[in-house]
N, C-alpha and C positions, 0 to 999 in steps of 0.2 A: 092746806096741808099738802105735804109732798105725797106723790103717788108712785107706786111701783107696779108695773104690768109684767106678770110672769107668764111667758108663753110656753105652753106644754107641747110635747112632741105630737100629740093628737090634735092640735089646733085650738084646744081650750085655752082661754086666757083668764088668769086670776088677777083682779085689780085690787090693790090694797092701799088704803090711805095710812100713812105713817107719820110719826112725829119727826120733827127736824132732829138730825143726829142719829137716826136709826140707820142700820145697815141693811143691805139686801138680804144677807144671811139671817140676821136677827128677826127681821120682819117675816121672812118665809117660815122660819121655825115657829115663831109665836102665833102665826096665823094658819098653821097646818098645811102649808103649800107643799104638795108632793114634789119630790125630786131634789130638794135641798136638804142635806143631812146635817152639816155643821158639827161633825164629831168633836172637834177640838174647842167648840164654843167661841170661835172667833179669834183664836190665838195665832192664826196663820201657821199652824203646825200640821195641817192636812190639806187636802184639796177637795173636800166633800161639799163645798159651796160654790163650785165652779159654775160659771154662767157665761153665755155668749151675749155681749152687749150689742144692741142694735146700732148699726152704723151711724145714724144721725146723732148719737149721744157721745161718741168716742172723743170728740174734741172737748167735751165738758168734764171729762174725768181727770183725776190727778194721774201723774206718771206712775208707771208700775215700779215698785221698789225692787231692789235686788232680792229681798226675801220672798216677795210675791212671785217674782220671775222663777225662782228656784222651785216653789211649790207648784207652779203651773206646769212644770215638767213632770209632775206626778199625777196628773189628772187621769181618771179612769176612762173618760170619753176623750176622743181626739181633741187636741188643742188647736184652736184657731189663732195663729200668731197675731192677728189684728184684734179680734173680738173677745178672746178668752180673758176673763178676770175672775178673781176670787170675790164672792159676794160679801165676805167679811171686811173687805177693804173699800167697798163702795158705800159711801155715806150720803144720805139724802139730806137736803137742806136748801138754804138760800141759793147757793151756786148750782145745785142739782135738784130742782123741785119735782122732776119727773124722770122716770127711767123705764125703758122696756128691755127685758132680758129674755133670752131663750134658755130653757133648762135642758141640759144634755140628757141623753138616753139613760145614762147611769152615772153614779157618783162613787160607787164602790167596785 
C-alpha cells in the first residue's frame, strides 16, 4: 500500500498507509492529521492543504497546473517555489507509492 509521511513543525512524523488513488489532503483529513484543513474538499478552490514536498520526490510529481499555480499564490504560510504543492493534487499510487511532506505552520 502507498504511504504518506506527514512531517509536523515540532518534528513529529505521522505515517499513514493509504489506498491507491488517495490524495495527500484526503488522507490527512480522514486520518486526523493536524495541519491539513482541506476547506474546499479537494476542489482546488482554497489553499488549506498546502504542503512542502521533500526534495527527493519532486521529480516523481505531475507538473503543476495553471489552476494549482494560482491557488499556491494564496497560501497562508510562505510559498516555496520549488517544494510547495496542494495536497489535493498529489495522488498516491503505482507511480508515487511513497511521499514525505512537511506541513506548514498555518493553513488559515
